[in-house]
C-alpha positions as CSV (number, residue, x, y, z in Angstrom):
1,M,0.0,0.0,0.0
2,A,1.4,3.4,-1.0
3,A,2.4,5.8,1.8
4,L,0.1,8.8,2.5
5,H,2.9,11.4,2.7
6,K,6.2,12.0,0.9
7,C,8.8,14.6,1.7
8,P,9.6,16.7,-1.3
9,A,13.2,17.4,0.0
10,C,14.5,13.9,0.7
11,G,11.9,11.7,-0.8
12,F,11.1,9.9,2.5
13,E,7.6,8.3,2.5
14,G,5.5,7.6,5.5
15,D,1.9,7.4,6.8
16,N,2.4,9.8,9.7
17,F,4.7,12.8,10.0
18,P,4.5,14.1,13.6
19,G,4.1,17.8,13.8
20,G,4.2,18.1,10.1
21,L,8.0,17.5,10.0
22,C,9.9,14.9,8.0
23,P,11.4,12.3,10.4
24,Q,14.5,12.0,8.2
25,C,15.5,15.5,7.2
26,G,13.3,17.6,9.5
27,K,11.8,19.7,6.7
28,K,8.3,21.1,7.4
29,L,5.8,19.7,5.0
30,V,3.5,22.0,3.1
31,P,-0.1,20.6,3.0
32,D,-1.6,19.7,-0.3
33,L,-4.1,22.4,-1.1
34,K,-5.0,21.3,-4.6
35,S,-8.3,19.8,-3.7
36,A,-9.2,22.6,-1.4
37,K,-8.5,25.2,-4.1
38,W,-10.9,23.5,-6.5
39,I,-13.5,23.2,-3.8
40,I,-13.2,26.9,-3.1
41,A,-13.3,27.6,-6.9
42,T,-16.5,25.5,-7.1
43,I,-18.1,27.5,-4.3
44,Q,-17.1,30.7,-6.0
45,L,-18.6,29.6,-9.3
46,A,-21.9,28.7,-7.6
47,L,-22.0,32.0,-5.7
48,V,-21.1,34.2,-8.7
49,A,-23.5,32.3,-11.0
50,G,-26.3,32.4,-8.5
51,F,-25.9,36.2,-7.9
52,M,-25.6,37.1,-11.6
53,L,-28.6,34.9,-12.6
54,A,-30.7,36.4,-9.8
55,F,-30.0,39.9,-11.0
56,H,-30.4,38.9,-14.7
57,F,-26.8,39.6,-15.8
58,P,-26.1,38.7,-19.5
59,R,-25.0,35.1,-20.1
60,P,-21.8,36.1,-21.8
61,M,-20.8,38.0,-18.7
62,I,-21.6,35.0,-16.5
63,A,-19.5,32.7,-18.8
64,F,-16.6,35.3,-18.7
65,F,-16.5,35.4,-14.9
66,A,-16.7,31.6,-14.7
67,L,-13.7,31.3,-17.1
68,M,-11.7,33.8,-15.0
69,I,-12.3,31.8,-11.8
70,V,-11.2,28.6,-13.5
71,L,-8.1,30.2,-15.1
72,S,-7.1,31.9,-11.9
73,T,-7.3,28.6,-10.0
74,L,-5.2,26.8,-12.6
75,L,-2.6,29.6,-12.6
76,S,-2.5,29.7,-8.8
77,S,-2.0,25.9,-8.7
78,R,0.8,25.9,-11.2
79,L,2.6,28.8,-9.5
80,R,2.4,27.1,-6.1
81,D,3.7,23.8,-7.6
82,A,6.6,25.6,-9.3
83,A,7.4,27.4,-6.1
84,A,7.4,24.2,-4.1
85,T,9.7,22.5,-6.7
86,T,12.1,25.4,-6.7
87,K,12.3,25.4,-2.9
88,A,12.9,21.6,-2.8
89,K,15.7,21.8,-5.5
90,A,17.4,25.0,-4.4
91,P,17.4,25.6,-0.6
92,K,20.5,27.8,-0.9
93,P,20.2,31.6,-0.8
94,P,19.3,33.1,-4.2
95,S,22.1,34.4,-6.4
96,P,22.0,37.9,-7.9
97,Q,20.8,36.3,-11.1
98,E,18.0,34.4,-9.3
99,A,17.0,37.7,-7.6
100,R,16.6,39.4,-11.0
101,V,14.5,36.5,-12.2
102,R,12.2,36.8,-9.2
103,L,11.9,40.6,-9.8
104,V,11.0,39.9,-13.4
105,N,8.5,37.3,-12.3
106,A,6.9,39.8,-9.9
107,G,6.6,42.3,-12.8
108,I,5.0,39.6,-15.0
109,A,2.5,38.8,-12.3
110,A,1.6,42.5,-11.7
111,I,1.2,43.2,-15.4
112,S,-0.9,40.0,-15.8
113,V,-3.2,41.1,-13.0
114,A,-3.6,44.5,-14.7
115,F,-4.3,42.8,-18.0
116,F,-7.1,40.6,-16.7
117,M,-8.6,43.4,-14.6
118,C,-8.6,45.7,-17.7
119,L,-10.1,42.8,-19.8
120,M,-12.8,42.2,-17.2
121,F,-14.0,45.7,-16.6
122,G,-13.7,46.6,-20.3
123,F,-15.8,43.6,-21.2
124,I,-18.5,44.6,-18.7
125,M,-18.6,48.2,-20.0
126,F,-18.7,47.0,-23.6
127,V,-21.5,44.5,-23.0
128,N,-23.6,47.0,-21.1
129,S,-23.3,49.6,-23.8
130,W,-23.8,47.0,-26.6
131,E,-27.0,45.7,-25.0
132,A,-28.4,49.2,-24.4
133,W,-27.7,49.9,-28.1
134,Q,-29.6,46.7,-29.1
135,R,-32.5,47.8,-26.8
136,F,-32.9,51.2,-28.4
137,E,-31.9,50.5,-31.9
138,G,-34.9,50.7,-34.3
139,Q,-37.3,51.8,-31.7
140,R,-39.5,54.8,-32.4
141,F,-39.2,57.8,-30.0
142,H,-39.9,61.5,-29.7
143,A,-38.7,64.4,-27.6
144,T,-41.0,65.5,-24.7
145,T,-40.8,66.5,-21.1
146,F,-40.9,64.6,-17.8
147,Q,-42.6,66.5,-14.9
148,V,-41.4,65.1,-11.5
149,T,-44.2,64.2,-9.1
150,R,-42.0,62.3,-6.6
151,T,-38.4,61.3,-6.0
152,Y,-37.0,58.1,-4.5
153,Y,-33.6,57.7,-2.9
154,Q,-32.3,54.1,-2.5
155,P,-29.3,53.8,-0.1
156,S,-26.4,51.6,-1.0
157,R,-26.9,47.9,-0.1
158,G,-23.8,45.7,0.1
159,R,-21.9,46.1,-3.2
160,A,-24.8,47.9,-4.9
161,G,-24.4,51.6,-4.8
162,A,-27.0,54.2,-3.9
163,R,-29.6,55.0,-6.6
164,A,-32.0,57.8,-7.3
165,Y,-35.3,57.6,-9.2
166,A,-38.3,59.7,-10.0
167,S,-41.9,59.2,-11.0
168,G,-43.7,61.8,-13.0
169,I,-46.0,62.6,-15.9
170,V,-45.0,62.3,-19.6
171,D,-47.6,63.2,-22.2
172,G,-50.4,62.7,-19.7
173,N,-49.1,59.2,-18.6
174,K,-47.3,58.1,-15.4
175,E,-43.7,57.1,-16.1
176,W,-40.5,56.7,-14.0
177,M,-36.8,57.3,-14.8
178,D,-33.4,56.9,-13.4
179,L,-32.1,60.3,-12.3
180,F,-28.4,59.5,-12.5
181,P,-28.0,60.6,-16.2
182,Y,-29.8,63.8,-15.3
183,L,-27.9,64.6,-12.1
184,K,-24.5,63.1,-13.2
185,A,-24.0,62.1,-9.5
186,I,-25.9,60.3,-6.8
187,P,-27.3,62.5,-3.9
188,R,-26.3,61.7,-0.4
189,S,-29.8,61.4,1.1
190,Q,-33.5,61.7,0.3
191,A,-33.4,65.3,1.5
192,D,-30.5,66.1,-0.7
193,L,-32.3,64.5,-3.7
194,E,-35.5,66.5,-3.0
195,Q,-33.5,69.7,-2.8
196,R,-31.8,69.0,-6.1
197,V,-34.9,67.7,-7.9
198,P,-37.9,69.4,-6.3
199,I,-41.5,68.3,-7.2
200,G,-42.6,70.0,-10.4
201,T,-39.1,69.9,-12.0
202,T,-39.4,69.6,-15.8
203,I,-36.7,67.4,-17.5
204,P,-36.3,67.2,-21.3
205,V,-36.5,63.5,-22.2
206,Y,-37.0,61.0,-25.1
207,L,-40.0,58.8,-24.7
208,F,-39.9,55.3,-26.3
209,P,-43.6,54.2,-26.3
210,D,-43.0,50.6,-27.4
211,L,-40.3,49.7,-24.9
212,K,-41.0,47.7,-21.7
213,G,-39.7,48.9,-18.4
214,S,-38.2,52.3,-18.3
215,R,-39.3,54.1,-21.5
216,V,-37.8,57.5,-20.6
217,Q,-34.3,58.6,-21.4
218,V,-32.7,62.0,-20.7
219,I,-32.0,64.0,-23.9
220,G,-28.3,64.2,-24.6
221,P,-26.0,65.2,-27.5
222,L,-26.9,62.0,-29.3
223,P,-30.0,59.8,-29.4
224,P,-29.7,56.8,-26.9
225,A,-29.1,54.2,-29.6
226,D,-26.3,56.3,-31.2
227,A,-24.8,57.3,-27.9
228,N,-24.6,53.7,-26.6
229,H,-23.2,52.4,-29.9
230,K,-20.5,55.1,-30.0
231,H,-19.6,54.3,-26.3
232,A,-19.4,50.6,-27.0
233,I,-17.0,51.1,-30.0
234,S,-14.9,53.6,-28.0
235,V,-14.6,51.1,-25.2
236,L,-13.6,48.4,-27.6
237,N,-11.0,50.5,-29.4
238,H,-9.4,51.8,-26.1
239,E,-9.5,48.3,-24.6
240,L,-7.7,46.7,-27.5
241,V,-4.9,49.3,-27.4
242,I,-4.4,48.9,-23.6
243,L,-4.5,45.1,-23.8
244,A,-2.0,45.2,-26.7
245,I,0.4,47.4,-24.6
246,L,0.1,45.2,-21.5
247,G,0.5,42.1,-23.5
248,G,3.6,43.5,-25.2
249,I,5.1,44.3,-21.8
250,V,4.4,40.8,-20.6
251,F,6.0,39.3,-23.8
252,V,9.1,41.4,-23.3
253,L,9.4,40.5,-19.6
254,V,9.0,36.8,-20.5
255,R,11.9,37.1,-23.0
256,V,14.0,38.9,-20.4
257,R,13.3,36.2,-17.9
258,R,14.3,33.5,-20.4
259,S,17.6,35.3,-21.2
260,L,18.3,35.5,-17.4
261,Q,17.6,31.8,-16.9
262,N,19.5,30.8,-20.0
263,P,22.4,33.3,-20.5
264,N,23.8,31.1,-23.4
265,T,20.7,31.9,-25.5
266,L,21.4,35.6,-25.3
267,T,25.1,35.1,-26.0
268,T,24.4,32.9,-29.0
269,A,21.9,35.4,-30.4
270,V,24.4,38.3,-30.0
271,G,27.2,36.3,-31.5
272,A,25.1,35.3,-34.5
């Protein structure tokens, strides 16, 4: 029957290592966290999927977050395995060259985090604007006014920020609207909201009579469909440039690390 534990330093195998120390070399064993990591990742997937489904997030966004959780778990496992192997093979103090490699590795990790964060937030902004464009595209609308009859302040709850709404009359019918596009900022309280948007305030708006839900949009420089389409394309263009720059930096750092780990490669390339 195979032993339950094996020391990565000396290879000693046994069923019980008292105090987590190897009886032969005295090295402290690091517990195997692979299964625990995937259990945590499964819990994260369930929580994220449940939350996003409950609030009707787009399915592509749910799939994107699930993929990010899986990739981050895989990357974390590989980095931990590589670190454990390095410690087992080289317990001596790092040389100046190894210190440079570690510094480059830290730079690669930092830029990689920035890359994925930029990808995630850019993707969310793009999807939101793209879906808004799809919602308004081709819908008939006309300019009118929204006369406020009541305002509503919703305090922040958990991760959801504070919101401000208003109900009012548009073309003789009761409607409601989100006040953030009109105010450009969220008030601090109900009293602050009522002071900034008193009853009777008239707001120029577009009315989309065939839409479900909120049919009122504040009039801006462009109609809602054109404004959201322009914003989606702008986000995409800027996102691609930023990702290309960050990806290029990672590529250069990987080549630098390779040259530090294999100096002969750099010497051969220079000699050629």
